[in-house]
N, C-alpha and C positions, 0 to 999 in steps of 0.2 A: 304126664309128659309123653308125647308121641314117641314111637320107637326110633324113628329117624333122628329126632333131636337128642334122645338119650344116647344113641350111638356116637353122634358127633361130640357130645360132652365127654364121653369116656375116652375117645381118641385124643381130644385136646389135653385131658389130664395125663394120659400116658405120655404124650409128646413132651409136656412140661416136665414130667418126671425124668424122661430121657435126657432133656437138655440140662436139667439140674445135675444129674449124675455125670454127664460129660463135662460140665463146667467145673465140678469138683475135681474130676480127674486132671483137667488141664491146670487148675490152680496147684494141685499137688505136684505135678511135674515141674511147673515154674518155680515153686519153692525149693524143690530138690536141686534144680540147676543153679539157683542162686546160692544155696548152701555149699555146693561143690565149688563154685567160683570163688566164694569167700575164703574157703579153706585153701584153695590154690593160691590166692593172692597173699595170704598170710605166710605161706611157705616160700613163695617166689615173688618178692615185691615188684620185679620188673614186669610181671604179667599184668600189673594194674594199668599199664598204658594200653588202652584199647581204642578201637574205633568208636566214637560216640554213637554211631548208628547201632552198633551191636549191643550197647549197654541198655538200650531201651529208652534212653532219655536224649532225644535229638535236640532238645532246647538248648543244650550246652554247646552245640556245634556252631561253626561259622556259616553264615549264609553263602559266603564265597565258595565253600566246599560242598554245598548241597548238590545232590544229583536228582534231577527231576526232568520232566518232559521239556521244560524250558531251557535246560542246560545240557540236554542229551547230545547236542552237536558241538559241545565245547571240549576239545581235546587239547590238553596241555602236557608238554613233556617235562619229566622230572629228571633232567640231565645237566651235565656241566656246560659251561659256555662253549668250550671247544667242541663238544659233541653236537650241540645245536647248530653250530656254524659249519661243521665239517662237510655236510652234504649240500650246503646252500651257498657257500662263499662265492663260487664262480658265477652263479646265476645272479646273486645280489649285485656283484660288481658290474656285470654286463648290463643289467637293467638300470642301475644307477647311472652308468655312462650314457645309456640311451636317452635317459631323461636330461642329462647334462647337455647332450647335443640338441635335443628337440623340444624341451620344455622351457618356456620363458621364465617361469617362476623359479626353477632350479638354477638357471643361469643367472637370474637376478640375485638370488640369495648368495651364490658363490662370489659374485661381483661385490655385493655389500660386505661380505666377510673379508675379502681382500682389502677393501677400502677402510674398514673399521679396525681390523686386527693389525694390519701392516701399515696402512696409512700412506701418505704421499711424501713423507720426509725422505729426501735422498740420502742424507747422512744420518743414520739412526743410532750411532754409538755415542754414548756420553760417559767417558771414563770417570771413575770416582775413586782415584788413588789418593790416600792421605798418609802423611807422616805423623807419628805420635810423639809429642814433646815430652820433656822430663816430668811434667805434672799431669800428663794424660791429655793435654790439649791437642786437638787435631788441626793440622794445617794441610791444605791441598798440595800434592806433589805436581806442580804445574808443568814441569818439564816432562815428566813421564806421561802425564795425561795428553799433552800435545803431541809427543812423538808417536804414541800408540794410535791416537785418533787420526793423525796424518797418514800413518801406514795403513790403517784400516780403510780410510777413504780411497787411497790409491789402489788397494786390492779389490775393494767391493764395487768400484765403478764399472767393472767389466761384466760381472755376472751375478752379483749378490741380489739385486732387486728381482731379476727374473727367477732366481732360485727360490726366493722366499714366496713369491706369488704361486709358482707351480707346486711347491711343497704343500702349501695350505690348500690349494684347490684340489689336489689329488687326495689329500687326507680327508677332505669333506666328502668327495664323490666316492672314493674307493674304500675309505675307512683307515687307510694307512699308506705310507710311502717310505721307500728305502732311500738312504743317502750313504754314499761311500766316500771315504777320505782318500784323496789322491795326493800322495806326497812325493817329494823329490823331483827329478827331471820330468817324470810323467805329468806333473802338474802344468808344465809349460808356462810358468811365470816366475818372476824373480823372488817371490815369497815361498816358492816350493810347496804350495798348497792349493788344492782346488776341491770343490764339492761336486760329486756326480749324483744325480737323482735317478732312481730306478722305480718303475711302476711295480706295484705289489704282485703283479702276475709273474714277475721274474723269480719270485720265491717258488720253491718246489712245494706247492700247496698240498700235494697228495702224500707228502712224506710225514708219516706219523709212526714214531718208534718209542719204545722204552729201552734205554741203553743199559749196558751191563754195569756201569758205574753208578747207577741210580738216576742218571740224568734222563731227560725226555727230549723228543723232537715232535713238535706240533706245527703243522703248516710250514715245515721247513725251517722253523726257528728252534735252535738247540739251547737248552737250559741245563745248568748243573743242578744236582739234587739240593733241594732246599733254597734255591736262589731264583728269584723272580726276574732277574735281569738276563738278557740273552747272552749266551756264551759264544755262539757262532750262528751264521746264516747259511743255508743251503740254497744256492741260487742257480738258475740256468745261465749258460754262457751268453745267451741272447734272449730276447723276448719270445716266448713260445707262441704268441699269437701273430707274429710277423709272417706274412704269406710269401715273402721273398726268401728263397733258400740262402742260407749262410754257408760260406766256406769255413772249414775247420780253422780255428785260430789257436796257435801254440799247441797243436795236437789235439784240441778239443772240438767236438762238434757242437752245433747249436743247441742240441738237447742234452748235452753233458752237464752234469751238476757239479758246481764248485762249492767247496766249503770255505767261507770267508769268516775269519775270527771277528768277534765283536769290537776289537780294537780298531778295525778297519772299516766297520760298517755299523750303522744304527738304523732305527726305525722310529718314525714319527707317527703317533696315533693317540687318540683320546680314549683311554680305557674307560669302560663302563661296567665291567664285571671282573671279579677276582679270578675266576677260573677260565677266563678268555685270554688265550695267547695273542689272538688277532681280533681287532675291533671291526665291526661291520660299518657300512656306509652311514653317514649321518642322516640319510633319508630313509633308513630301513623301516621306520614305523609309519611313514607317510607316503612312501613311493607308490603304493597301490592307489591311494586316494588321488595323488597327482596324475597318475596314468588315466584313471577314469575321468578326472576333471578335464584333462586335455582332449580325450575322446569326445566328451560331452560338448565342449566348446567347438570342436571341429564339426560335429553333427549340427549344432545350431547355426554355424556359419554356412554350411551347405544348404540347410533348410531355408535360411534367409536369402541365399542366392537364388534358390528355386522360386521362392515367393516373389523376388524382385523381377523375375523373368515374366511373370503373369501368364503362365501357360494354361492349357486346358485341353478339352477333348471334343471331338466332333461326334455328334449323335444324329442318327437318322430318324426321321419321322416314320410312323408305321406305314409299311408298304413302299417306302421310298427306295429308289435304286441310284440316287444321285451320288456322284463322285467328285471329289475336289481335284482339279487338274494338277497332278504332281508327277513324280517319276513313274513312267509307265511300267517299269520293271519291278516296282514295289507294290505289294498288296496292301500296304497301310496308307491311310489318308493323312497327309501331313501338310503343314504350312509353315513357312519361315516368317517369323515376326520381326519387324524392324521398328525402332522408335518413331513415333509420329506417323505410322503407316497403317492404313485400314484397307481391308479388301472385302468385296461383296461375296457372300457365300452362295453357292448354287442352291437352287430350290430343292427343298427336302432335307437340307442339312442344318443343324443347329449347333451352336458353340456353347459348351458348358465349361465355365471358368474353374480353374484349380488354383486356389489362393491360400497356401499354408501361412499361418500367422506366426512367423518366427523372425527374430527371437521373441519369445513370449514374456509376459510380465514376471514370471518366476525365475527367469534366467539370472538376473543380478543377485537377488537374495540367496539363491542356491549357490552361486559361485562364491559369495562372501562367506557363507556357512562352511563350505569346503576349505577355503583358504584360512579361515580362523583355526580350524583343526591343524592344518599344516604349520601355520605360524607358531602355534603352541608347541608342536613337536620340535621345531627348530629354535625356539627360545627368542623369537623376534616378534615385534608387534605386527598386527594385521596391516596397519597403514604402511609399514615399510615393505612387507612382502607383496601386498597387493597394489602398492603405489596408489593408494586411495585416500585422498585428503578431503573428499567431498563433504562429509558430514562430521568433520573433526573440528573441535574448538581448541583454543590454546590450552585450557586446563586439562582436558582429557588427553590431548597429545603429549603434554608434559609428563603426565603420570605414566603413560605407556612407554615413552622414550626413556624415562629414568630407569625402569626395570630393564629395558633392552640394553642400555649402556652399561649396566652392571654385568650383563652377560658378555658384552664385548670386552670389558676390562678383565674378566676372568679368563677369556680366551687369549687375550694379550699376554697375561702372566703365564699361561700354559705354553704358548708359543715361544716366549722368551726362555723359559726354564728348560723345555724339552728340545729346542732346536737352536735358537740363536746363541745361547750361552755355550752349548756344546760345540758349535762350529767355531765360535770365537776362541775357545780354549785350544782347539787344535791349530787354528791359524796363528795364535800368539806363540805357541811353542815353536812352530816352524819359522815364524818371523824372527824370533830371538835367536834361534839356532843358526839361521842363514845370515844373520847380521843386518838384515834390512831394517829392523828396529834396533837402534843402538842403545840397548839397555842390558844390564847383566842378567844372564839366564838364572843365576842362583836366587834371584828375587822374583821368580816366576809366580809364586803364590801371592806375593804382594801386588804384582801387576795384573793378576787375573781377577780384576774387580770391575767388570763391565756393568753399565746401566744403559738400557736401550730406551730411546725416546718413543713413547707411546702416543698414539693419536688422542687428542682431546677435542671436545665439541663445544662450540659457542652457542649461546642461546639467542633467541630472536631479539631480545632487548638487552644488549650488552651494557647499556648505561646503568641498568639496575644491578647488574653483576659487579660493575666497578664500584658503585656506591656501597654495595654490601661488603666488598673486599676492603674498601677504605675504612668502613666502620669496624670490621673485624680486626684490622691492624690497630686501630685506635683503642679498642677494648682489649687488646692482647689475646683474643680468642683464636687468632691465626697469625701467620707470619708471611713476609714477602717471599721467603723461600718456598713455603708450602703452596702459596698461590701460583707462583711461577711454575713449580713442578707439576701442579695439577693441570696446567695448560700446556704441558709437554716441553717446557724449557728448563734451563738450569740457571740458578741464581748468579753463579760466577760469570756466565756468558752475558746475562742481561746487564749486570753491573759494569762489566768491562765494555760492553757496547755503549752504555750511557756515558761512561768516561770518555771513550773515543769520540762520541758525538759532541760532547761539550768541548773537548780539545779542538776538534775541527771547526766548530762554530766560533770559538775564540780566535782561531787563526784567520778565519774569513770575516771576522768582526760581525758575526750574526748573533742576534739575541734569540735565545730559546725560551724566553718568558712568554707564555701564551697571552695573546691580546685580550683586553677586556671585552667579554661578549655582550655587555650592555651598551646599546646605541647611545650616542651623545644626546643629552637632554631628556632621556627617559628615566623613569624611577622604577625601582624594583623593591618588593617587600623583602625584609631581612629578619630572620629569626635570631634573637639574642640568646645569650647563655642563660638568661632567666626564663626563657620560653616565651617572651613577649614579642609579638610581630609588629615592627615599625616600618614605615616607608624608608627606602634607601635615601641617604643623605641627611636624615635626622638623627639626633643623638638620643640615647635612652635617658630618661629623667631618673635622678637618684631618689630613692624612697627615704623619707624621714623615719628616724627611729621612733 
């Protein structure tokens, strides 16, 4: 073997021996660390909870917690709901209101919410007061129902519809809205009760304290220890964003903070986290997408306008000194273009057309993809949010609308429980106390049984729905009461209206029997009880035994 080859072989053997010794050392240290960890775990069971990465077996970890170059820019805070919102609440409110003012889809969703959650019914109260008989039989207290409904109708016709719509709209856009109970002479009506709405900005949103009695103040909302319901609200004397200076009222300036007990004020919001005292705007997860989509649509519109103008540039041929006759004070060569007008260019000048092709073919698919994400965040179908029925058939539209209507029903129940029923309870108490509703105050708990009419939706083919309802009543799988209430009515009202219609028809000698829809002289197939189809006018033959 040559000397050089022998030397290389010896070096390789020495290196292999060195690596073997180093590997044995590392293995020994690893075994020692594992033995120490095992003894520590047996002495302290709590120490067994480790980071899966540090245990050497990352296969037991979640991919969602993996840290890699692909997730290095993913920063997520591990804080409470109040801590996350504290530094962002004002900016979220301001941006949401900006989109409410300027974004068509935001305005459309708020309008749809008001139509579907509140509805168009002018009289929304349906009292459900019953007397219990000796054997537990329930009978409606018609007198009490009518007196309370009449009083509510008289009170609500002035302000209630406006109050409902504004309360819902601000809850969606701002995340919450304040309402204040105005009682007595300050209400300025004979029922001695009025509702005053306040924007959420009027809360002292920077007021965060831990009180000596264990209570807390977060965003100006005070709570007792161990109680999730507000105890008081710390509000400014007037809106802090109003740029018109206010004169002091009752010794208080515009920036003075007033503590209002919860018995005189409430907050309407849709909570989405346990540790959040205040809820953010309903658009919080999609507002960035909506902003970018609005800017993209604006850019496409501007580009389309530029393309429609058919502009261009003047270019000179090599060595040409030609000029287009324009403003002598301008160093630029320009020409005003008019529809149907052509001009001759001076010798040496050429016109190069600039024709941007906008909107391009990707505009509509991109807009649809963006709106589908927004509609998912808001819980409505894309066809509703985007007002797009171009490629929708009856079956697909029905599937999407069914899910959407369940969302509206859930929001209707939330709005009734958190707002309408609260306002009704305060109004009823003042109406009974003032004597405007002539019922005994001692039976307040019995009379406090409101039911609010919720909007319901008709299908495209109501005949099929009526046939299904008729079959359901015949098979006893449903009832007239249930069908009427599902359509937003009340069975007592419908039956009473039918009775009044029949009495009036009898008085006017008018027959309410529907006419025969079959024209004279025509025949129509009839299905018998045995399932046999025979022409109309013929009798079914009896079968022999």
